[in-house]
C-alpha positions in Angstrom: 2.2 -17.6 22.8 0.1 -18.8 19.5 -0.9 -16.6 16.2 -3.2 -19.9 16.3 -2.4 -19.6 12.5 -1.9 -23.5 12.0 0.0 -23.3 9.3 2.8 -20.6 10.8 2.9 -21.4 14.3 4.9 -24.3 13.8 7.3 -22.8 11.4 7.7 -19.5 14.9 8.4 -23.0 17.0 5.0 -22.4 18.6 4.0 -18.8 17.5 5.2 -15.0 18.7 7.0 -14.2 22.3 5.0 -13.0 24.7 4.2 -9.4 25.1 5.0 -8.5 21.5 3.9 -5.4 19.6 2.9 -6.7 16.1 2.3 -4.3 13.2 -0.2 -6.2 11.0 0.1 -3.7 7.7 -2.0 -4.6 4.4 -2.7 -3.0 1.2 -6.7 -3.1 1.1 -8.4 -6.6 0.8 -4.8 -8.4 1.0 -5.5 -10.0 3.7 -4.1 -8.2 7.7 -7.7 -8.7 9.0 -8.5 -12.2 7.7 -5.1 -12.6 9.8 -6.0 -11.3 13.1 -9.6 -12.7 12.8 -8.3 -16.5 11.7 -6.3 -15.9 15.1 -9.3 -15.0 17.3 -11.3 -17.9 16.2 -8.2 -20.6 16.7 -7.0 -19.4 19.6 -10.3 -19.6 21.0 -10.1 -23.0 20.1 -6.8 -24.1 21.8 -7.5 -22.1 24.6 -9.7 -24.5 26.0 -7.4 -28.1 25.7 -3.7 -28.2 27.1 -1.2 -26.2 25.5 1.8 -27.8 24.2 5.0 -27.5 26.0 6.9 -24.1 26.0 3.6 -22.5 24.9 1.1 -19.8 26.9 -2.6 -20.2 25.8 -3.6 -16.5 26.1 -5.7 -15.6 29.3 -8.4 -13.2 27.8 -8.7 -11.9 24.1 -9.8 -7.9 23.7 -11.0 -6.4 20.9 -10.3 -2.6 21.2 -12.7 -0.6 18.0 -12.6 3.4 17.0 -15.0 3.4 14.8 -16.4 0.0 14.4 -19.5 -1.9 15.8 -18.9 -4.7 18.7 -22.1 -6.5 16.1 -20.1 -5.2 12.9 -17.1 -7.8 14.0 -18.6 -10.1 15.4 -21.3 -10.1 12.9 -17.8 -10.3 10.1 -15.9 -12.7 12.1 -18.9 -15.4 12.3 -19.8 -14.5 8.8 -15.8 -15.8 7.8 -15.2 -18.7 9.0 -19.5 -19.7 9.8 -18.4 -23.3 9.8 -15.5 -23.4 12.5 -16.9 -20.3 15.0 -19.8 -19.9 16.5 -21.3 -17.6 18.2 -20.9 -18.4 21.1 -17.0 -18.4 21.1 -17.3 -14.8 19.8 -19.2 -13.9 22.4 -15.7 -15.1 24.5 -14.0 -12.1 23.2 -14.2 -8.5 25.2 -14.9 -6.1 23.3 -13.9 -2.4 24.4 -15.8 0.2 21.6 -13.9 4.2 21.7 -16.0 5.6 18.9 -17.8 8.1 21.9 -14.3 9.1 22.4 -13.7 9.5 18.5 -15.8 10.9 17.3 -16.7 13.2 20.5 -15.8 16.8 18.4 -17.0 15.3 15.0 -18.8 17.0 12.6 -20.8 13.4 13.0 -23.7 14.0 14.3 -24.0 12.8 18.4 -27.2 10.3 17.6 -24.9 8.0 14.9 -22.2 7.4 17.5 -24.1 7.6 20.6 -27.0 6.4 22.5 -27.2 8.7 25.4 -29.6 12.5 25.4 -28.1 15.6 25.0 -27.6 16.6 27.6 -25.6 13.3 29.3 -23.3 14.0 26.4 -23.2 17.1 27.5 -21.8 16.6 30.8 -19.5 13.9 29.0 -17.6 16.5 27.6 -17.6 18.7 30.2 -14.7 16.5 31.3 -14.1 14.2 28.4 -10.8 11.9 28.5 -8.8 12.3 24.8 -8.9 9.2 22.8 -5.2 7.7 24.5 -6.2 8.3 27.7 -9.2 6.3 26.9 -6.8 3.9 24.5 -4.2 3.1 27.9 -7.5 3.0 30.3 -8.1 -0.2 28.4 -4.9 -1.5 28.3 -4.3 -1.6 32.2 -7.4 -3.8 32.4 -6.2 -6.3 30.3 -4.8 -9.1 32.3 -1.7 -10.9 31.8 -0.5 -13.0 29.0 -3.4 -11.3 27.1 -3.8 -11.0 23.5 -5.2 -7.3 22.4 -6.3 -6.2 18.8 -6.5 -2.8 18.1 -8.8 -2.1 15.1 -7.0 0.3 13.7 -4.1 2.6 14.2 -5.4 3.9 10.6 -8.5 5.6 12.5 -6.5 7.3 15.5 -3.2 8.3 12.9 -5.4 10.4 10.3 -7.5 12.9 11.5 -6.9 16.4 11.3 -8.7 18.0 14.1 -7.2 16.3 17.0 -3.9 19.0 18.2 -0.6 17.2 18.6 -2.7 13.7 17.2 0.9 12.0 15.6 3.5 12.8 19.1 0.6 11.7 21.3 0.0 8.6 18.9 3.9 7.6 18.7 4.5 8.0 22.2 1.4 6.5 23.6 2.5 3.4 21.0 6.5 3.4 22.1 5.0 3.1 25.9 2.8 0.6 24.7 5.3 -1.3 24.2 7.1 -1.5 27.4 4.0 -2.3 29.0 3.6 -4.7 26.2 6.2 -6.6 27.5 5.6 -5.9 31.6 2.8 -7.9 31.4 3.2 -9.6 28.3 0.1 -8.6 26.4 1.0 -9.6 22.6 -0.7 -6.8 21.1 -1.6 -7.0 16.8 -2.2 -3.1 15.3 -4.4 -3.0 11.5 -2.8 -0.4 9.5 -3.9 0.1 5.9 -1.4 0.7 3.6 -0.7 3.8 1.6 -3.1 5.6 3.5 -0.4 7.2 5.8 3.4 8.9 4.6 5.9 6.7 4.2 8.1 8.8 7.2 5.4 8.2 9.3 4.6 4.4 8.2 7.9 3.9 8.6 8.3 5.5 12.1 5.4 3.0 13.5 7.0 0.2 12.1 10.6 1.3 13.8 8.7 1.6 16.7 7.2 -2.5 16.3 8.9 -5.3 17.9 7.5 -7.0 14.4 5.9 -6.1 11.1 4.2 -8.4 8.7 3.1 -6.8 5.4 1.0 -8.2 3.6 0.3 -7.2 -0.2 -0.4 -8.5 -3.8 1.6 -9.4 -6.1 0.8 -10.2 -9.7 1.4 -14.4 -10.9 1.8 -15.8 -13.6 -1.2 -15.4 -15.6 -1.8 -11.9 -14.6 -3.4 -13.1 -11.4 -3.0 -11.7 -8.4 -1.1 -13.3 -5.5 -2.0 -12.7 -2.1 1.2 -12.7 -0.2 2.7 -11.7 3.3 5.8 -10.8 4.6 8.3 -10.7 7.6 9.7 -7.4 7.2 11.1 -7.2 10.8 11.2 -9.0 13.9 13.3 -8.7 17.3 14.8 -11.8 18.8 13.1 -13.9 15.6 14.2 -12.7 12.7 17.4 -14.0 12.4 15.4 -17.4 12.7 13.8 -16.8 9.8 16.3 -15.7 8.0 18.6 -18.4 8.7 15.9 -21.1 7.6 14.9 -18.4 4.5 11.6 -18.4 5.8 10.2 -14.3 5.4 8.0 -14.5 2.5 4.6 -16.6 2.1 2.1 -17.4 -0.3 -1.2 -17.0 1.1 -4.4 -18.2 0.9 -7.9 -17.4 2.8 -11.4 -19.5 3.0 -13.7 -20.2 4.9 -13.0 -23.6 6.7 -9.2 -23.0 7.0 -9.1 -20.0 7.1 -6.0 -17.9 6.7 -3.4 -20.1 5.6 0.5 -19.2 4.3 2.0 -22.0 1.7 4.7 -22.1 -0.5 7.5 -20.6 1.4 9.5 -18.5 -0.8 13.4 -18.1 -0.2 14.1 -13.8 -0.9 17.5 -13.2 -2.2 
């Protein structure tokens, strides 16, 4: 299935294996969100044409948020690429807003995240599904050969008020890794680097089929450069290693979106 990143898909022989659970682990501002936005915009364009031989186009793109508004994400995508995306195209994305499940029983005032009246909210709370069960329902309704973005794992991995949070999260993701294979759903998990303990980051990396690391590096002249690493990619890593295609310089623009260039050999 194509990533939609036009400078990356040819290197990957057209895209990533269908059903991959891909962790996009990024330092703040290093490009993991721009990767997702570019992927969405370009893939929406590709879905209108005839796919190349051996490439499967997604039937649907689903964007699951835990704290962000649908219109906020739509506006951010459209604002990032004003010359290449229309509001009609962004409207093709299926959004699932789980903020009511995320903020429920938190200190956040109800009126900040819910439009229902107080009585209705109290009635819902009496039989409230937890965030992980609600997330599983989102995946259950996803069509085969879809793309799903979870924005973000950082949100659901950090609250301290949820009992059994970590075993429930890792158990859910391990199950999701299996389910993604069954439905050929390619799933992107957004995670900010450095917020979780290193042991927890490593456990999430172990669960995922692929880990793309987005980080900043100092270059000549003390300039900062975005780079992207393939830390792992089950079934694909040997192909990348053979061609020394492991580390890429990254460029982000309003016209080309997220682009990789200057392939570097990692010794």
